[in-house]
C-alpha positions in Angstrom: 0.0 0.0 0.0 1.1 3.6 -0.6 2.2 5.7 2.3 -0.6 8.1 3.0 1.6 11.1 2.5 3.0 10.0 -0.8 0.4 11.3 -3.2 0.3 14.7 -1.5 4.1 15.1 -1.4 4.3 14.0 -5.1 1.7 16.6 -6.1 3.4 19.4 -4.1 6.9 18.6 -5.6 5.4 18.3 -9.1 3.6 21.7 -8.7 6.7 23.4 -7.4 8.7 21.9 -10.3 6.2 23.3 -12.8 6.3 26.8 -11.1 10.2 27.0 -11.4 10.0 25.6 -14.9 7.6 28.4 -15.9 9.9 30.9 -14.3 12.8 29.6 -16.3 14.7 28.3 -13.2 15.5 24.9 -14.7 17.9 23.7 -12.0 15.3 24.2 -9.2 12.6 22.7 -11.5 14.8 19.6 -11.9 15.3 19.3 -8.0 11.5 19.2 -7.4 10.7 16.9 -10.3 13.3 14.5 -9.0 11.8 14.8 -5.5 8.4 14.0 -6.9 9.9 11.0 -8.7 11.7 9.8 -5.6 8.5 9.5 -3.5 6.8 7.4 -6.2 6.3 3.7 -5.3 8.9 1.5 -7.1 6.1 -0.9 -8.1 4.5 1.8 -10.2 7.8 3.0 -11.6 8.4 -0.5 -12.9 4.9 -0.3 -14.6 4.2 -3.9 -13.7 1.3 -2.9 -11.4 -0.4 0.2 -10.3 -3.3 2.4 -11.5 -3.4 3.8 -15.0 -3.5 7.3 -13.6 -0.5 6.6 -11.4 1.5 5.4 -14.4 0.5 8.3 -16.5 1.9 10.6 -13.7 5.2 8.8 -13.9 5.4 9.2 -17.6 4.6 12.9 -17.2 7.3 13.3 -14.6 9.9 11.6 -16.7 9.0 13.8 -19.7 9.1 16.9 -17.5 12.6 16.0 -16.3 13.6 15.5 -20.0 12.3 18.9 -20.8 14.3 20.5 -17.9 17.5 18.8 -18.9 16.9 19.8 -22.5 16.8 23.4 -21.5 19.9 22.9 -19.4 21.6 21.5 -22.5 22.2 18.2 -20.8 21.0 16.5 -24.0 22.2 12.9 -23.3 20.5 12.9 -19.9 17.4 14.4 -21.5 17.3 11.7 -24.1 17.5 9.1 -21.3 14.4 10.5 -19.6 12.5 10.8 -22.8 13.3 7.2 -23.5 12.0 6.1 -20.2 8.8 8.2 -20.7 8.4 6.5 -24.1 8.6 3.0 -22.6 6.1 3.8 -19.9 3.7 5.3 -22.4 4.2 2.3 -24.8 3.5 -0.1 -21.9 0.2 1.8 -21.3 -0.9 1.5 -24.9 -0.2 -2.3 -24.9 -2.4 -2.7 -21.8 -5.2 -0.4 -23.0 -8.1 -1.7 -25.1 -8.4 1.6 -26.9 -4.9 2.9 -27.0 -4.0 6.6 -27.7 -0.6 6.6 -29.4 -0.4 10.4 -29.6 1.5 10.5 -26.2 3.9 7.9 -27.5 4.4 9.9 -30.6 5.2 13.0 -28.5 8.0 11.2 -26.7 9.4 10.1 -30.0 9.3 13.7 -31.2 11.1 14.8 -28.1 13.8 12.2 -28.8 14.1 13.4 -32.3 14.6 17.0 -31.1 17.4 15.9 -28.8 19.1 14.1 -31.7 18.8 17.3 -33.7 20.4 19.3 -30.9 23.3 16.7 -30.6 23.9 16.9 -34.4 22.5 13.5 -35.2 20.4 14.6 -38.2 19.8 11.2 -39.6 18.8 9.9 -36.2 16.4 12.8 -35.7 14.7 12.0 -39.0 14.1 8.4 -37.9 12.3 9.5 -34.7 10.4 12.3 -36.5 9.1 9.8 -39.1 7.9 7.3 -36.5 6.2 10.1 -34.5 4.5 11.3 -37.7 3.3 7.8 -38.6 1.7 7.4 -35.1 -0.1 10.7 -35.3 -1.3 9.9 -38.8 -3.0 6.7 -37.6 -5.3 8.7 -35.3 -5.7 12.1 -37.2 -3.9 12.7 -40.6 -4.6 16.5 -40.3 -3.4 17.0 -36.7 -1.3 20.1 -36.1 1.3 17.9 -34.4 2.0 16.4 -37.9 2.6 19.9 -39.2 5.1 20.5 -36.4 6.9 17.3 -37.2 7.0 18.1 -40.9 8.4 21.5 -40.2 11.2 19.9 -38.2 11.9 17.3 -40.8 11.9 20.1 -43.5 14.6 21.9 -41.5 16.7 18.8 -41.1 16.5 18.1 -44.8 17.6 21.7 -45.4 20.7 21.2 -43.3 21.4 18.0 -45.2 21.0 20.0 -48.4 18.2 17.7 -49.5 16.2 20.5 -50.9 13.4 18.6 -52.7 12.6 16.6 -49.5 12.7 19.8 -47.4 10.2 21.5 -49.7 7.9 18.6 -49.6 7.8 18.5 -45.8 7.3 22.2 -45.5 4.5 22.3 -48.1 2.8 19.4 -46.2 3.0 21.5 -43.0 1.7 24.6 -44.8 -1.3 22.7 -46.2 -2.3 21.3 -42.7 -1.8 24.6 -41.0 -3.8 26.6 -43.5 -6.7 24.1 -43.2 -6.7 24.1 -39.5 -5.6 27.6 -38.5 -6.5 29.8 -41.6 -4.1 31.8 -43.8 -3.5 34.7 -41.3 -1.6 32.8 -38.6 1.8 33.1 -37.2 2.5 29.3 -37.8 1.4 29.7 -41.4 3.7 32.6 -41.8 6.6 30.8 -40.2 6.1 27.9 -42.6 6.2 30.2 -45.6 9.4 31.6 -44.1 10.9 28.1 -44.0 9.9 27.4 -47.7 11.6 30.7 -48.7 14.7 29.7 -46.9 14.9 26.6 -48.9 14.4 28.5 -52.1 17.1 30.9 -50.9 19.5 27.9 -50.4 18.7 26.8 -53.9 19.5 30.3 -55.2 15.9 30.8 -56.4 15.9 34.3 -55.0 12.7 35.5 -56.8 10.7 32.6 -55.4 12.3 33.2 -51.9 11.2 36.8 -52.0 7.7 35.8 -53.1 7.4 33.5 -50.0 8.9 36.0 -47.7 6.3 38.5 -48.8 3.5 35.9 -48.3 4.8 35.3 -44.8 4.4 39.0 -44.0 0.8 39.1 -45.2 -0.7 38.4 -41.8 -0.9 41.4 -39.4 2.4 42.1 -37.7 0.8 42.0 -34.1 -0.3 38.4 -34.9 3.2 37.3 -36.1 5.2 38.9 -33.2 8.2 41.1 -33.4 10.8 38.1 -33.5 9.2 36.4 -36.5 8.8 39.6 -38.5 12.3 40.8 -37.7 13.6 37.4 -38.8 11.7 37.5 -42.1 12.9 41.0 -42.9 16.4 40.0 -42.1 16.1 37.0 -44.6 14.7 39.4 -47.2 17.8 41.6 -46.7 20.0 38.5 -47.2 18.1 37.8 -50.4 18.3 41.3 -51.8 22.0 41.4 -51.0 22.5 38.2 -53.1 20.7 39.8 -56.0 22.9 42.9 -55.7 20.1 45.2 -54.7 21.9 47.0 -51.9 19.3 49.6 -51.4 16.5 47.2 -50.8 18.8 44.9 -48.7 19.8 47.8 -46.4 16.1 48.9 -46.2 15.1 45.3 -45.2 17.8 45.0 -42.6 16.7 48.4 -41.1 13.2 47.2 -40.9 14.3 44.0 -39.3 16.1 46.0 -36.6 13.0 47.9 -35.7 11.2 44.7 -34.8 14.2 42.8 -33.3 14.9 45.7 -30.9 11.3 45.5 -29.6 11.9 42.1 -28.0 15.7 41.6 -27.6 17.6 44.8 -28.1 20.8 43.2 -26.8 21.1 39.9 -28.8 23.2 38.0 -31.3 20.4 38.4 -33.7 20.4 42.2 -33.5 24.2 42.1 -33.9 24.0 40.1 -37.1 21.7 42.6 -38.7 23.8 45.5 -37.6 26.9 43.8 -39.1 25.2 43.1 -42.4 24.2 46.9 -42.8 27.7 48.0 -41.9 29.3 45.8 -44.5 26.8 47.0 -47.2 27.2 50.7 -46.5 31.0 50.8 -45.9 31.7 52.1 -49.4 29.0 54.8 -49.4 29.0 55.9 -45.8 32.1 54.7 -43.9 31.3 56.8 -40.9 28.0 55.1 -40.4 29.5 51.8 -41.1 32.1 52.4 -38.4 29.4 53.3 -36.0 27.2 50.2 -36.9 30.2 47.8 -36.5 31.1 49.4 -33.1 27.6 48.8 -31.9 27.9 45.2 -33.3 31.1 44.7 -31.4 29.6 46.0 -28.2 26.6 43.8 -28.4 28.6 40.7 -29.3 30.9 41.2 -26.4 27.9 41.5 -24.1 26.3 38.4 -25.4 29.2 36.1 -26.2 32.0 37.3 -24.0 35.1 39.4 -24.8 37.2 36.3 -26.0 34.7 34.7 -28.4 35.9 34.1 -32.0 32.9 36.1 -33.3 34.3 39.2 -31.5 37.6 38.6 -33.4 35.6 38.4 -36.6 34.0 41.7 -36.0 37.2 43.3 -35.0 38.6 42.4 -38.4 35.5 43.8 -40.0 36.1 47.0 -38.0 39.7 47.1 -39.1 38.7 46.8 -42.8 36.2 49.7 -42.5 38.8 51.9 -40.7 41.4 51.2 -43.5 39.1 52.5 -46.1 39.6 56.1 -44.9 43.3 56.0 -45.3 44.1 58.4 -42.5 47.0 57.6 -40.1 44.8 57.7 -37.1 42.4 55.2 -38.6 45.4 52.9 -39.6 46.5 52.9 -36.0 43.0 52.1 -34.8 42.8 49.3 -37.4 46.0 47.9 -36.0 44.7 47.9 -32.5 41.6 45.9 -33.7 43.8 43.4 -35.5 46.1 43.0 -32.5 43.1 42.3 -30.3 41.7 39.9 -32.8 45.1 38.2 -32.9 45.1 37.8 -29.2 41.6 36.1 -29.2 42.5 33.7 -31.9 45.7 32.7 -30.3 43.7 31.7 -27.3 41.5 29.4 -29.3 43.0 25.9 -29.6 40.5 24.4 -32.0 41.4 25.5 -35.5 38.4 23.8 -37.1 36.0 26.4 -35.9 33.8 27.4 -33.0 30.1 27.7 -33.5 29.4 29.6 -36.7 32.9 31.0 -37.1 35.3 29.5 -39.5 38.5 30.0 -37.7 40.8 29.1 -40.6 39.1 31.5 -42.9 39.2 34.2 -40.2 42.9 33.8 -39.6 43.5 34.1 -43.4 41.4 37.3 -43.4 43.3 38.6 -40.4 46.7 37.9 -42.1 45.5 39.7 -45.3 44.7 42.8 -43.2 48.1 42.7 -41.5 49.7 42.5 -45.0 48.0 45.7 -46.1 49.5 47.4 -43.1 53.0 46.2 -44.0 53.0 43.3 -41.5 52.3 42.8 -37.9 55.9 43.5 -37.0 55.6 47.1 -38.3 52.7 47.8 -35.8 54.7 46.3 -32.9 57.7 48.4 -33.8 55.5 51.5 -34.1 53.9 50.9 -30.7 57.3 50.4 -29.1 58.5 53.7 -30.6 55.4 55.6 -29.3 55.8 54.1 -25.8 59.5 54.9 -25.6 58.9 58.4 -26.8 56.1 59.0 -24.3 58.3 57.7 -21.5 61.2 60.0 -22.1 58.9 63.0 -22.9 60.6 63.7 -26.1 58.8 65.3 -29.0 58.3 63.3 -32.1 56.5 63.3 -35.4 53.9 60.8 -36.2 55.2 57.5 -37.5 53.4 56.3 -40.6 52.6 52.7 -40.5 52.9 52.1 -44.2 52.9 53.8 -47.5 50.2 52.6 -49.9 52.6 52.9 -52.8 54.8 50.2 -51.3 52.2 47.4 -51.2 
């Protein structure tokens, strides 16, 4: 028999876990969910005996712990809890005369999502496909199927399987339009995904067409994040077609929406950087201001020694070198020196995140070459330091003469 306090304790712990999960405190949430699991009778945990309701509670707890660990980026542990939840749910279906496999499918979907986060793209497709088949048995037009198709479409895109990606996204679009209507955020997001595939295929006119369709719903229905992302994608597409004016206009529109929700974010930094690189020829002063803002945000979000900071420092140096003044050359050298320091601290030469470190080092070396070499900067700095220490007057030391390189 169960201890008389067990159901009450389990409910309290579970509710506390849910509260902390909602607040985003995933560590505390995991503590309470584990406490709820610890007071559960072993007989029920083994799913050999026990009420159906009790076993469902166990499956829910296991799934909740998987969600918490997923947010904590402990993906292998999350996968383990999702797998345990899957086994419990599958056991219930085998014992039930009228089984509902949708919960089993949800566990498979969660396992596919973990595989995706761990970089196991082929594995994620297997789980997603099994989840899809289970949902289709009960309701071929369920919104869960559209969610799965969207995920599968994104995986196929990453695998550069463009035809398969388009097929999955169009299936998701058809279901969502039928169930939700055309003016819906999920419908717009699906159009965005289709446009991204067209962009990857270099079908830029088609991509722009779907981006515009994605924006047809009212902006307040879509949300600032989605609208900002769509405008950013449009900017990328116009840049690819060589329409700089429309690209810059789209990026600026993107910033308006992104700053509404996350003014200090990597997403805002990316858009600022793209504008800076596009206007550096026509308005180097604005480009320098934009790239400086990009640098400040990136340091705040990623830390001062992240390779992306080095990449932006090189961008800033390139912009400064376009003016050709001695002060700007010295400022560019300082940027390159700082980028050099960051890259020297990174041991993995293959890359970190979205930064190609090998390509970045080559870019950095090209910039140093334009300045006559890193050694010239070091010698110049030593000269200035020595002159300042002894108080002697000196004329500015030119770092290089453009006619020599």
